[in-house]
C-alpha positions, -999 to 999 in steps of 0.1 A, spaced: 597 -407 15 606 -376 1 571 -364 15 565 -344 -16 541 -361 -45 528 -352 -79 493 -360 -92 491 -383 -123 489 -349 -144 522 -340 -135 506 -301 -133 503 -304 -92 521 -314 -62 517 -321 -22 536 -314 0 535 -337 29 568 -329 42 546 -324 78 528 -358 80 534 -383 102 533 -406 72 520 -405 35 524 -424 5 509 -417 -32 518 -456 -39 485 -473 -34 476 -476 -69 509 -492 -74 511 -515 -45 476 -530 -52 486 -531 -94 518 -552 -74 497 -574 -59 472 -585 -88 444 -567 -78 424 -547 -99 403 -523 -73 401 -490 -70 421 -463 -44 425 -429 -37 452 -406 -48 465 -399 -14 466 -409 22 480 -385 46 483 -397 81 485 -366 111 482 -362 152 446 -371 149 441 -386 117 442 -402 83 432 -380 49 424 -400 26 425 -380 -7 410 -380 -41 422 -356 -63 405 -344 -99 416 -316 -118 395 -309 -154 406 -276 -156 442 -287 -164 448 -278 -199 454 -306 -209 420 -320 -199 404 -342 -229 364 -326 -231 366 -310 -198 333 -300 -209 319 -331 -204 332 -339 -169 302 -339 -151 314 -347 -109 278 -345 -100 260 -379 -122 252 -406 -96 281 -431 -115 313 -402 -109 302 -401 -73 296 -438 -69 336 -439 -85 342 -418 -56 328 -433 -31 343 -466 -42 379 -455 -37 370 -447 -2 358 -487 3 388 -500 -14 413 -479 -1 403 -487 33 421 -526 28 450 -505 23 449 -486 56 443 -516 76 474 -535 62 494 -507 71 480 -509 107 466 -471 104 438 -466 128 431 -431 129 397 -422 119 396 -411 84 384 -375 70 376 -387 29 386 -352 9 379 -351 -25 395 -321 -43 378 -312 -71 392 -285 -97 365 -287 -130 354 -255 -157 321 -239 -136 329 -254 -105 313 -236 -72 314 -239 -32 276 -246 -35 283 -276 -64 311 -290 -41 291 -289 -13 257 -308 -33 286 -333 -40 299 -338 -7 261 -343 3 263 -368 -21 292 -386 -8 277 -386 25 249 -410 20 271 -430 3 299 -432 27 297 -453 59 277 -426 85 247 -442 93 263 -478 91 284 -467 119 260 -452 137 235 -477 136 260 -505 146 297 -495 155 291 -490 185 314 -463 189 337 -474 161 342 -450 131 353 -460 98 350 -421 88 349 -390 107 345 -363 79 337 -356 45 349 -325 28 347 -316 -12 373 -291 -19 385 -265 -46 430 -266 -45 426 -229 -31 400 -240 -5 428 -266 6 456 -246 10 436 -220 31 420 -243 52 438 -246 87 441 -281 86 447 -295 51 470 -265 38 498 -276 64 500 -299 30 500 -275 7 498 -278 -39 510 -264 -56 518 -262 -94 548 -284 -104 559 -254 -130 549 -222 -121 557 -209 -152 529 -226 -165 499 -212 -143 
């Protein structure tokens, strides 16, 4: 494992060299098993938790109709939520038992902090926070959900340990 993963568009990379364990192979492993379920883009294990990361960038030059992308739509929220649930199987089979922090790295035209917080709040309602409070008996499937831009990710004291940068700095 090199610890440096490139997102699916090939424009940005995330440096997970400082992680205890990390992967970008969930999708490949699901495909190889013949499963047609959703998955998050990256999993990163640190000392205290697993960061489950979904990455979406509609601000890249090659984005098709970025102005049409609306991450606040209910179906978009449900898709992002489903990726969390479907990726839990992977963690279980890898015997990764630390609590999960789900981070949605989101770049899109006219994106701002207020809208990202609104998206975070919608996600929180669909993720198992209330379920684990009601029946979890102290067991947690998720500890936190966050929605951040690339800049906010890199500036965060915990997330920034795994910096995101352009693959080709001359393009940006």
